[in-house]
C-alpha positions as CSV (number, residue, x, y, z in Angstrom):
1,M,125.6,90.3,86.0
2,R,125.0,92.1,82.5
3,R,121.4,93.2,83.6
4,L,122.9,94.7,86.8
5,C,125.7,96.5,85.0
6,R,123.3,98.2,82.3
7,R,120.9,99.4,85.4
8,A,123.9,101.1,87.3
9,R,124.8,104.3,85.7
10,Y,128.2,106.4,86.4
11,R,127.1,109.9,87.8
12,P,130.6,112.1,87.4
13,C,130.9,114.9,90.0
14,P,129.7,118.3,88.8
15,G,132.1,120.2,87.0
16,G,134.6,117.4,86.4
17,R,136.8,118.8,89.1
18,N,139.5,116.5,90.7
19,E,139.3,117.9,94.0
20,P,136.9,116.1,96.6
21,D,133.1,117.2,96.3
22,P,131.0,116.8,99.5
23,D,128.0,115.8,97.3
24,C,130.1,113.2,95.1
25,N,131.9,110.8,98.0
26,F,130.1,107.9,97.5
27,G,131.8,106.6,94.6
28,G,129.7,107.8,91.7
29,V,127.5,104.7,90.8
30,A,124.0,104.7,91.5
31,A,120.9,102.2,90.8
32,D,117.4,102.8,90.1
33,D,116.1,99.9,91.8
34,G,117.0,97.3,94.4
35,I,117.5,97.3,98.1
36,G,120.4,99.6,98.0
37,F,118.5,102.1,96.3
38,M,115.6,101.6,98.6
39,I,118.2,102.4,101.6
40,W,119.7,105.2,100.0
41,N,116.1,106.8,98.8
42,A,114.8,106.3,102.5
43,W,117.9,108.2,103.8
44,Q,117.5,111.1,101.5
45,V,113.7,111.7,102.5
46,L,114.2,110.8,106.1
47,T,111.8,107.4,106.0
48,V,113.6,105.9,108.9
49,D,111.4,102.8,109.2
50,T,112.1,101.8,105.5
51,M,115.8,102.4,106.0
52,Y,115.9,100.0,108.8
53,V,113.8,97.3,106.9
54,G,116.3,97.5,103.7
55,L,119.2,97.1,106.7
56,L,117.6,94.0,108.2
57,V,116.8,92.5,104.8
58,I,120.6,92.8,103.9
59,A,121.4,91.5,107.3
60,I,119.3,88.5,107.2
61,L,120.6,87.5,103.4
62,G,124.2,87.8,104.9
63,F,123.5,85.5,107.8
64,V,121.5,83.0,105.2
65,F,124.5,83.4,102.7
66,S,126.9,82.7,105.2
67,A,125.2,79.9,106.7
68,V,124.8,78.1,103.2
69,L,128.5,78.8,102.3
70,D,129.6,77.0,105.7
71,E,127.5,73.9,104.8
72,I,129.1,73.9,101.2
73,E,132.6,74.0,102.6
74,R,131.7,71.1,105.2
75,W,130.3,69.1,102.0
76,L,133.4,70.1,99.9
77,I,136.3,69.9,102.6
78,P,135.1,67.1,105.1
79,W,138.5,66.6,106.5
80,K,138.6,70.3,107.7
81,S,137.9,70.5,111.5
82,H,134.8,72.4,112.1
83,A,134.8,73.9,115.7
């Protein structure tokens, strides 16, 4: 987690204003690499195929992690009914 936090950097809104800025509405944290950066960069330069590959990778990872956690739950809580 420490390595991830060092890579992420805070980007303050330009001018330090308190009112909403349309260029600064995504939270203010950006990374230089990773799947999220790949999707964001592909969206900015309009390479839709790369953007969809990144989204597909995230969907597959979510499915796999969900299945793994379901199996861990079945192993740790055998008395729970799994319908």
